[in-house]
C-alpha positions in Angstrom: 25.7 -11.0 10.1 24.6 -14.5 11.0 25.5 -17.5 8.9 21.8 -18.0 8.1 21.5 -14.5 6.8 24.6 -15.1 4.6 23.0 -18.2 3.2 19.8 -16.5 2.4 21.7 -13.8 0.6 23.7 -16.3 -1.4 20.6 -18.2 -2.3 18.9 -15.1 -3.5 21.8 -13.9 -5.6 22.1 -17.3 -7.3 18.4 -17.5 -8.2 17.9 -16.3 -11.8 14.1 -16.3 -11.5 14.2 -14.2 -8.4 16.6 -11.7 -10.0 14.5 -11.3 -13.1 11.3 -10.9 -10.9 12.9 -8.3 -8.6 14.4 -6.3 -11.5 11.1 -6.2 -13.3 9.2 -5.1 -10.2 11.6 -2.4 -9.3 11.9 -0.9 -12.8 8.2 -0.8 -13.4 7.3 0.5 -9.9 9.9 3.3 -10.1 8.8 4.3 -13.6 5.1 4.3 -12.6 5.9 6.3 -9.4 7.8 9.0 -11.3 5.0 9.4 -13.8 2.4 9.6 -11.1 4.4 12.2 -9.2 4.4 14.4 -12.3 0.6 14.8 -12.0 0.7 16.1 -8.4 -1.2 19.4 -8.0 1.7 20.8 -5.9 5.5 20.5 -5.8 6.4 17.0 -4.6 8.9 18.2 -2.0 6.4 20.6 -0.5 3.9 17.8 -0.2 6.5 15.5 1.4 7.3 18.1 3.9 3.7 18.7 4.7 3.1 14.9 5.1 6.2 14.6 7.3 4.9 17.4 9.5 1.5 15.7 9.8 3.0 12.4 10.8 5.4 14.0 13.2 2.6 15.9 14.9 0.5 12.7 15.2 3.2 10.6 16.7 4.3 13.4 19.1 0.7 13.7 20.4 -0.4 10.1 19.8 -2.1 9.7 23.2 -4.4 12.7 22.4 -5.2 11.5 18.9 -5.9 8.0 20.1 -8.3 9.2 22.7 -10.1 11.3 20.2 -10.2 8.6 17.6 -11.4 5.9 19.9 -14.2 8.1 21.3 -15.4 9.0 17.8 -15.1 5.4 16.5 -17.2 4.1 19.4 -19.8 6.8 18.9 -20.0 5.6 15.3 -20.8 2.0 16.4 -17.4 0.4 16.2 -16.4 -2.0 19.0 -12.8 -1.0 19.9 -10.3 -3.3 21.5 -6.8 -2.3 22.8 -4.1 -4.9 22.5 -0.8 -4.4 24.3 1.0 -7.1 22.3 0.6 -9.8 19.7 -0.8 -12.3 22.1 -3.6 -10.0 23.3 -4.5 -9.0 19.7 -4.7 -12.7 18.7 -6.8 -13.5 21.7 -9.3 -10.7 20.9 -9.7 -12.2 17.4 -10.1 -15.7 18.7 -12.7 -14.7 21.2 -14.8 -12.9 18.6 -14.6 -16.0 16.4 -15.6 -18.2 19.3 -18.6 -16.0 20.2 -19.8 -16.0 16.6 -19.2 -19.8 16.2 -17.2 -18.9 13.1 -15.6 -21.5 10.8 -14.5 -19.6 7.7 -12.5 -16.4 7.7 -11.9 -14.3 4.6 -8.8 -12.1 5.1 -7.5 -9.2 3.0 -4.0 -8.0 3.2 -2.8 -6.7 6.5 0.8 -6.2 7.6 -0.3 -6.1 11.3 -2.0 -9.5 10.7 1.4 -10.8 9.4 3.1 -9.2 12.4 1.0 -10.9 15.0 0.7 -14.2 13.0 -3.1 -14.2 13.3 -3.5 -16.9 10.6 -1.5 -19.4 12.6 -3.5 -18.8 15.7 -6.9 -19.1 13.9 -5.9 -22.2 12.1 -4.6 -23.8 15.3 -8.1 -23.1 16.8 -9.7 -25.1 13.9 -10.8 -22.2 11.7 -10.1 -22.0 8.0 -8.4 -18.8 7.0 -8.2 -17.8 3.3 -6.1 -14.9 2.0 -8.0 -13.1 -0.7 -5.5 -10.7 -2.1 -4.2 -12.4 -5.2 -0.5 -12.2 -4.2 -1.3 -13.2 -0.6 -3.4 -16.1 -1.9 -0.5 -17.4 -4.0 2.1 -17.3 -1.2 -0.4 -18.9 1.2 -0.9 -21.8 -1.2 2.9 -22.1 -1.3 3.3 -21.9 2.5 5.5 -18.8 2.2 5.6 -15.3 3.8 4.9 -12.3 1.6 8.0 -11.1 -0.1 7.0 -7.4 -0.4 4.7 -5.0 1.5 2.7 -4.2 -1.7 3.4 -7.1 -4.0 3.5 -10.2 -1.9 4.4 -12.6 -4.7 7.0 -10.3 -6.3 9.6 -13.1 -6.1 7.7 -15.5 -8.4 7.5 -15.9 -12.2 4.2 -16.7 -13.9 5.3 -20.3 -14.6 5.8 -20.8 -10.8 2.4 -19.4 -10.1 0.9 -21.7 -12.8 2.7 -24.7 -11.2 1.4 -23.8 -7.8 -2.2 -23.5 -9.0 -1.8 -26.8 -10.8 -0.5 -28.6 -7.7 -2.7 -27.0 -5.0 -5.9 -26.4 -6.9 -5.9 -29.1 -9.5 -6.1 -26.6 -12.4 -4.7 -27.3 -15.9 -1.1 -26.3 -16.1 -0.8 -22.8 -17.7 1.3 -19.7 -17.3 -1.4 -17.4 -18.9 -1.8 -14.6 -16.4 -5.5 -13.6 -17.2 -6.4 -17.3 -16.9 -4.7 -17.6 -13.5 -6.4 -14.5 -12.3 -9.8 -15.6 -13.5 -9.3 -18.9 -11.7 -8.5 -17.2 -8.4 -11.6 -14.9 -8.8 -13.8 -17.9 -9.3 -12.5 -19.8 -6.4 -12.3 -16.9 -3.9 -15.8 -15.7 -4.8 -17.3 -18.6 -2.7 -15.0 -17.6 0.2 -16.4 -14.1 0.2 -20.0 -15.3 0.0 -19.6 -18.0 2.7 -17.2 -16.4 5.2 -18.4 -15.9 8.8 -15.8 -13.2 9.5 -13.9 -10.8 7.3 -10.5 -9.5 8.5 -8.8 -6.5 7.1 -6.0 -4.1 7.8 -6.4 -0.3 8.1 -4.3 2.2 6.1 -5.3 5.2 8.1 -7.6 6.1 11.0 -9.0 9.7 11.1 -9.0 11.0 14.6 -11.6 13.8 14.2 -14.3 11.5 12.6 -13.4 7.9 13.8 -13.1 6.9 10.2 -11.3 3.7 9.0 -9.6 4.2 5.6 -8.8 1.0 3.6 -7.0 1.2 0.3 -7.1 -1.7 -2.2 -7.1 -2.4 -6.0 -8.6 -5.8 -6.5 -11.9 -5.5 -4.6 -11.1 -8.1 -1.9 -10.8 -5.4 0.7 -14.3 -4.2 0.0 -15.6 -7.8 -0.1 -14.3 -8.7 3.3 -15.6 -5.5 4.8 -19.1 -5.7 3.1 -20.3 -9.3 2.8 -19.5 -11.2 6.0 -21.7 -10.4 9.0 -18.7 -9.6 11.2 -15.7 -7.4 10.2 -12.5 -7.3 12.3 -10.1 -4.5 11.4 -6.5 -4.8 12.6 -4.7 -1.5 13.0 -1.3 -0.4 14.3 -1.9 2.3 16.9 0.3 4.8 15.0 -1.7 4.7 11.8 -3.7 7.9 12.6 -4.1 11.3 10.9 -5.8 14.1 12.7 -8.3 15.3 10.0 -9.9 14.4 6.7 -7.8 17.1 5.1 -4.7 15.3 6.3 -6.2 12.0 4.9 -6.5 13.7 1.5 -2.9 14.6 1.6 -1.8 11.0 2.5 -4.1 9.6 -0.2 -2.5 11.8 -2.8 1.0 10.3 -1.9 0.4 6.7 -0.8 -1.1 5.3 -4.1 1.5 7.2 -6.2 4.4 5.9 -4.1 3.1 2.4 -3.8 1.6 1.5 -7.2 2.0 4.6 -9.4 -1.7 5.4 -9.3 -3.3 8.8 -8.6 -5.8 7.0 -6.4 -6.3 3.3 -5.8 -9.3 1.7 -7.4 -11.1 1.3 -4.1 -10.7 3.6 -1.2 -13.1 2.6 1.5 -14.1 5.0 4.3 -15.8 3.1 7.1 -17.6 4.6 10.1 -19.6 1.8 11.5 -21.7 -1.3 11.0 -24.8 -1.3 8.7 -27.7 0.6 9.9 -31.5 -0.1 10.0 -32.8 -0.5 6.5 -29.4 -1.1 4.8 -29.2 -4.4 2.9 -25.4 -5.0 3.0 -22.6 -4.4 5.4 -21.7 -6.3 8.5 -23.8 -6.4 11.7 -20.7 -5.8 13.8 -17.4 -4.0 13.1 -14.5 -4.6 15.5 -11.4 -2.6 15.6 -8.3 -4.1 17.2 -5.7 -1.3 18.0 -2.3 -3.0 18.3 0.7 -1.7 20.3 3.1 -4.6 20.2 6.2 -2.5 20.9 5.1 0.8 19.3 4.8 2.7 22.5 8.4 1.8 23.4 9.5 2.6 19.9 7.9 6.0 20.1 10.1 6.8 23.2 13.2 5.6 21.4 15.7 7.2 18.9 13.9 5.2 16.2 10.5 7.0 16.7 10.6 8.5 13.2 10.1 5.1 11.6 6.6 5.3 13.0 5.8 8.0 10.4 5.9 5.2 7.7 2.7 4.8 5.7 3.6 1.4 4.3 3.9 2.3 0.6 6.9 0.0 -0.1 8.6 2.7 -2.2 11.9 2.3 -0.2 12.0 -1.4 -1.0 11.7 -0.7 -4.7 14.4 2.0 -4.6 16.9 0.0 -2.4 19.7 -1.6 -4.4 20.1 -4.3 -1.8 16.4 -5.3 -1.7 16.4 -5.4 -5.5 19.1 -8.1 -5.3 18.0 -10.3 -2.4 14.2 -9.8 -2.0 12.1 -9.9 1.0 12.6 -13.5 2.1 16.3 -12.9 2.8 15.5 -10.5 5.7 15.6 -12.9 8.6 16.7 -12.9 12.2 20.0 -14.4 13.4 18.0 -17.7 13.9 16.4 -17.6 10.5 12.9 -16.3 11.4 11.4 -14.2 8.7 10.5 -10.6 9.2 7.1 -9.3 8.0 8.8 -6.0 7.3 11.7 -6.2 4.8 13.8 -3.6 3.0 15.1 -0.4 4.5 12.0 0.4 6.7 11.9 -3.2 7.8 15.6 -3.1 8.8 14.5 -0.4 11.3 11.1 -1.5 12.3 12.0 -5.2 12.9 14.8 -4.5 15.4 12.6 -2.0 17.2 9.5 -4.2 17.5 11.0 -7.7 17.7 14.4 -7.2 19.2 17.7 -5.7 18.2 19.6 -8.8 19.2 17.5 -10.9 16.7 17.0 -8.4 13.9 19.7 -5.8 14.3 21.8 -7.4 11.6 19.2 -6.4 8.9 20.5 -2.8 9.0 23.9 -4.0 7.7 22.1 -5.1 4.4 22.2 -1.5 3.2 24.5 0.6 1.1 23.4 3.8 2.9 23.1 5.4 -0.6 20.1 7.5 0.4 17.8 6.2 -2.3 15.2 5.1 0.3 15.0 8.6 1.8 14.5 10.1 -1.6 11.7 7.7 -2.4 9.9 8.1 0.9 6.7 10.1 0.5 6.8 11.3 4.1 10.5 12.1 4.0 11.7 9.8 6.7 15.5 10.0 7.2 16.0 6.2 6.7 19.8 6.3 6.4 20.1 8.1 9.8 17.8 5.5 11.4 19.7 2.6 9.8 23.0 4.0 11.3 21.4 4.1 14.7 20.4 0.5 14.4 23.9 -0.4 13.2 25.4 1.4 16.1 23.5 -0.8 18.5 21.0 1.9 19.3 18.5 1.4 22.1 17.5 -2.2 22.2 13.8 -2.2 23.1 13.8 -6.0 23.8 17.2 -6.8 25.3 19.9 -5.1 27.4 22.8 -7.0 25.6 25.1 -5.0 23.4 24.1 -6.2 19.9 26.5 -4.2 17.7 28.4 -7.3 16.8 31.3 -5.6 15.0 33.7 -8.3 13.8 37.3 -8.0 15.2 38.8 -7.7 11.8 36.6 -4.7 11.0 37.3 -3.1 14.4 41.1 -3.3 13.7 40.6 -2.1 10.2 38.8 1.0 11.5 41.5 1.7 14.0 44.1 1.4 11.2 42.1 3.8 9.1 41.8 6.3 12.0 45.6 6.2 12.4 46.3 6.8 8.7 43.7 9.6 8.4 45.3 11.7 11.1 48.3 12.5 8.9 48.0 13.8 5.4 51.3 12.1 4.5 50.1 8.7 5.9 46.7 9.0 4.2 48.2 9.9 0.8 50.6 7.0 1.1 47.8 4.6 2.0 45.8 5.8 -1.0 48.7 5.1 -3.4 49.4 1.7 -1.8 45.7 0.7 -1.9 45.4 1.8 -5.6 48.6 -0.1 -6.6 47.7 -3.4 -4.9 44.0 -3.3 -5.8 44.8 -2.9 -9.5 47.1 -5.9 -9.2 44.2 -7.9 -7.7 41.7 -6.8 -10.4 43.7 -6.3 -13.6 41.2 -7.6 -16.1 37.6 -7.3 -14.9 38.1 -3.9 -13.4 36.3 -5.0 -10.2 37.9 -5.7 -6.8 36.3 -8.7 -5.1 36.3 -8.1 -1.4 37.0 -10.7 1.2 34.1 -11.8 3.4 36.0 -12.2 6.7 35.2 -8.6 7.8 31.5 -9.2 7.4 31.3 -5.9 5.5 33.0 -7.4 2.5 30.5 -10.2 2.1 28.9 -10.2 -1.3 30.3 -6.8 -2.2 32.4 -5.8 -5.2 34.1 -2.4 -5.7 35.3 -0.8 -8.9 39.1 -0.8 -9.3 40.5 2.5 -8.0 41.6 5.0 -10.5 45.3 5.3 -11.3 45.4 8.9 -10.3 43.5 10.5 -7.4 40.8 13.1 -7.8 43.2 15.8 -6.3 45.9 14.8 -8.8 43.5 15.1 -11.7 42.1 18.4 -10.4 45.6 19.8 -10.1 46.4 18.7 -13.6 43.3 20.4 -15.0 41.6 17.1 -16.0 38.4 17.8 -14.0 35.9 20.3 -15.4 34.8 22.9 -12.9 31.3 24.2 -13.3 31.4 27.6 -11.5 27.8 28.3 -12.5 26.4 25.5 -10.4 24.0 26.8 -7.7 22.2 24.7 -5.1 18.5 24.5 -5.8 16.3 26.7 -3.6 13.5 25.0 -1.6 10.1 25.7 -3.2 7.9 28.3 -1.5 5.3 26.6 0.6 1.9 27.7 -0.3 -0.9 27.3 2.2 -2.8 24.1 1.4 -6.1 26.0 1.5 -4.9 28.6 -0.9 -3.7 25.9 -3.3 -7.1 24.1 -3.2 -9.0 27.3 -3.6 -7.0 28.2 -6.7 -7.5 24.8 -8.2 -11.3 25.0 -7.6 -11.6 28.5 -9.1 -9.5 27.5 -12.1 -11.6 24.5 -13.2 -14.9 25.4 -14.9 -17.7 22.9 -15.3 -16.7 22.1 -18.9 -13.1 21.5 -17.8 -14.4 19.2 -15.0 -16.3 17.1 -17.4 -13.4 16.9 -19.8 -10.9 16.0 -17.1 -13.2 13.4 -15.5 -13.8 11.7 -18.8 -10.0 11.7 -19.6 -9.0 10.3 -16.2 -11.8 7.6 -16.2 -10.7 6.6 -19.8 -7.1 6.3 -18.6 -8.3 3.9 -15.9 -10.2 1.7 -18.4 -13.7 3.1 -17.7 -16.1 4.8 -20.1 -18.2 8.0 -19.8 -21.3 8.9 -21.8 -22.9 12.3 -21.6 -26.6 12.6 -22.1 -29.8 14.4 -20.9 -31.9 12.8 -18.3 -34.7 12.2 -20.8 -32.4 10.1 -23.0 -30.9 8.1 -20.2 -33.3 5.1 -20.3 -32.7 4.6 -24.0 -28.9 4.8 -23.6 -29.0 2.4 -20.7 -31.2 -0.1 -22.5 -28.9 0.0 -25.5 -25.9 -0.9 -23.3 -27.8 -3.7 -21.6 -29.2 -5.2 -24.8 -25.7 -5.1 -26.5 -24.5 -7.4 -23.7 -27.7 -9.5 -23.7 -28.5 -8.5 -20.0 -31.9 -9.5 -18.7 -31.5 -8.6 -15.0 -29.5 -6.1 -12.9 -28.9 -5.1 -9.3 -30.0 -1.5 -8.7 -30.3 1.2 -6.1 -33.8 2.1 -5.2 -35.9 4.3 -7.4 -35.6 7.4 -5.1 -31.8 7.1 -5.3 -31.7 7.4 -9.1 -33.1 9.9 -11.6 -36.8 9.5 -11.9 -38.3 7.0 -14.3 -35.2 5.1 -15.1 -36.1 1.8 -13.4 -39.6 1.9 -14.7 -38.5 2.3 -18.3 -36.0 -0.6 -17.9 -38.7 -2.8 -16.5 -41.1 -2.0 -19.3 -38.4 -3.1 -21.7 -38.2 -6.5 -20.0 -35.2 -5.9 -17.7 -35.6 -7.5 -14.2 -34.6 -5.1 -11.5 -33.4 -6.6 -8.2 -32.9 -4.6 -5.0 -31.1 -7.3 -2.9 -27.6 -8.6 -3.3 -27.4 -11.4 -5.8 -24.0 -12.8 -6.8 -25.4 -14.2 -10.0 -26.4 -10.9 -11.6 -23.8 -9.5 -14.0 -24.7 -5.8 -14.0 -25.1 -3.3 -11.1 -26.7 0.1 -11.5 -25.9 2.9 -8.9 -26.0 6.6 -8.5 -23.1 8.7 -7.2 -22.8 11.3 -4.5 -20.0 13.0 -6.4 -17.4 12.6 -9.1 -13.7 13.7 -8.7 -12.3 15.1 -11.9 -8.6 14.8 -11.0 -8.7 11.1 -10.6 -11.8 9.9 -12.5 -13.3 8.7 -9.2 -16.9 8.0 -8.2 -18.0 8.7 -4.6 -20.7 6.2 -3.5 -22.2 6.3 0.0 -24.0 3.4 1.7 -27.5 4.0 3.1 -31.1 2.9 2.7 -31.8 2.0 -0.9 -28.0 2.2 -1.8 -26.4 -1.2 -1.9 -22.6 -0.9 -2.0 -22.5 -4.5 -3.3 -24.3 -3.3 -6.5 -21.0 -1.7 -7.4 -18.9 -4.6 -6.3 -20.5 -8.1 -7.0 -21.4 -7.8 -10.7 -19.0 -7.9 -13.6 -20.2 -4.6 -14.9 -20.8 -1.4 -12.9 -23.0 1.3 -14.4 -23.1 4.6 -12.5 -25.3 7.7 -13.0 -23.6 11.0 -12.2 -24.9 14.5 -12.6 -22.5 17.0 -14.0 -23.3 19.4 -11.2 -22.0 16.8 -8.7 -18.5 16.8 -10.2 -15.7 18.2 -8.0 -12.2 19.0 -8.9 -10.4 17.0 -6.2 -10.7 14.7 -3.2 -9.7 17.7 -1.0 -12.7 19.6 -2.3 -15.0 16.7 -1.5 -13.7 16.5 2.1 -13.9 20.3 2.4 -17.6 20.3 1.5 -18.1 17.3 3.9 -16.7 19.4 6.7 -18.8 22.4 5.6 -22.0 20.2 5.6 -22.9 20.3 1.9 -21.7 16.7 1.4 -22.6 15.4 4.8 -23.0 11.7 3.6 -19.2 11.6 3.3 -19.0 11.8 7.1 -22.4 10.3 8.0 -22.7 7.1 5.9 -21.8 3.9 7.6 -19.4 3.2 4.7 -18.3 5.2 1.7 -16.6 3.8 -1.5 -14.3 5.9 -3.7 -14.2 4.0 -7.0 -11.5 4.8 -9.6 -12.1 2.5 -12.6 -12.4 -1.3 -12.9 -10.8 -3.6 -10.4 -7.2 -4.6 -11.3 -4.1 -6.4 -10.1 -0.4 -6.6 -11.1 0.5 -9.3 -8.6 1.9 -11.7 -11.2 5.1 -10.4 -12.9 3.8 -6.8 -12.6 1.4 -7.6 -15.5 -1.8 -5.5 -15.3 -4.9 -7.6 -15.3 -8.4 -5.9 -15.3 -11.3 -7.4 -13.4 -10.3 -9.3 -10.3 -12.8 -9.5 -7.5 -14.7 -6.4 -8.4 -16.2 -5.3 -11.7 -14.0 -5.5 -14.8 -16.0 -2.8 -16.5 -17.2 0.7 -15.3 -19.6 2.8 -17.3 -20.5 6.3 -16.2 -23.5 8.1 -17.6 -23.0 11.8 -17.0 -26.3 13.7 -17.0 -26.2 17.3 -18.3 -27.9 19.8 -16.2 
């Protein structure tokens, strides 16, 4: 390990604020993930194996799926650009900005954007770039890199965030998290409204339909892909799935692994720019497909790391990351890596050079916690060992193994001792004797750092008697009844879904939907169509609302808007950021996750469910479906064609939310803080 890496580790271990922040993040993320896994419709291991198989198939046949995806995306109206490296990707973005005479760029979180350093290039060209994810916005104000794939400001305490807002934004000093979040919402709202270009990442691309899938919680991802007139999506070329069914599988695992949610608040399915007659959405959508070393990585022994879906679960599970944080993962020359933790210790050497980043793989205990946490079952310890061994350097031909001489001689000595049972037993006794002399009180042996391996590591004092000695003396309990668990039977995915669909009657769908929506912080009211105007008016009057954004009359149950207008409510059909309530219909509702399915189209403003503080949706009971898989199945069958045909589709699961400051849940960030669903009885 380099001296700079050692210094970063020392600094992290000595920082009490960082240690408290990392501990809090890991404990809450792991607990939330376990609870979310418990609600899976199938056995977790079965789903992990299925997801692994999908990713393996995609990467093995990536050229085919890329060709299919690009053809479909272009047919949908996307302008597709291929970028061989970071320089080409940045140049594409710069050229689009120049053609559009852009000055302000609103950017949502994208790891590819961090990888190619698009912000630096745009700012050097004179553009203002504003990160709009709360965590990314905080670290941008501080001039730092994100410290975590999912939670960029994981390393900060609330007092540090308050101090940053005080110094950089001139706000009164406070550490109240709702106040800080509200301030960020107010400031960033103008960025969304005034931006010339919106930049986003892409979580998944669907090869069969040319769909871009973007997953967010705060609403900023929907803002930057809906309000600016130009949208640029940055996507790693490996982030494909073959079909919508495969996407449903990934969406059942990604949110649970990343944030402990059954489905993220906003899942956007984007097919193309806005069409004739649509009032919101960009005039142009550009997709930049980035290689930047992925093709070479695919041909290397590290290809399995391309299966990663960027959930960040391995970071939270890793005992090393939980002590040193993301900012300690640096090159031998101190350059930060956009990808920290176990997966970053593999991806960074593969993409940016083993000589520079190969040392990161030594910041691992190889305990296997990362593999157990991975939702697509990547064998991370195996890949870490390949990087440690020197592997195949994709950027350099120099041997980067860098094993210190002391460690090399130590391994040779161990090899000599292990060849003889007598020598090995003698070495064990000698080691136990001297180590207990070195650690008589604390019970911990502090290792020397001169080997490199011993740096910042402590081991428990060896036992006075070996396991074999205690076994022979009858001091170890033997459990002869233990049997290795058998792998679960793998049911066909279609059979599982059909069983779930048959087993959930309409009454159960309503009850499940209401329960899940309530758990998310939303509310559901059941009523007949004739009673809907009265119920709506009561809600609006209770909040003293005089105007609302609404879908057109023909997209809502007949007579609703007329009744509201007669009662003195002004109904607007164009985006207006000053209106506090938005009224929409819904194509479908998903019972398992409390999710609304909203398509774009003529008379259907997606911004009506995004800009206001309160979102009211009207959903017919007959449009409830048990699961996202069922919605995609019917889309393929043609009964829910708008899922595939709309220029954009929003899956909405409750009010917008964030936990970017000290893992404290705050409702209402960039999207609505209140979601009310009126469920119409048939």
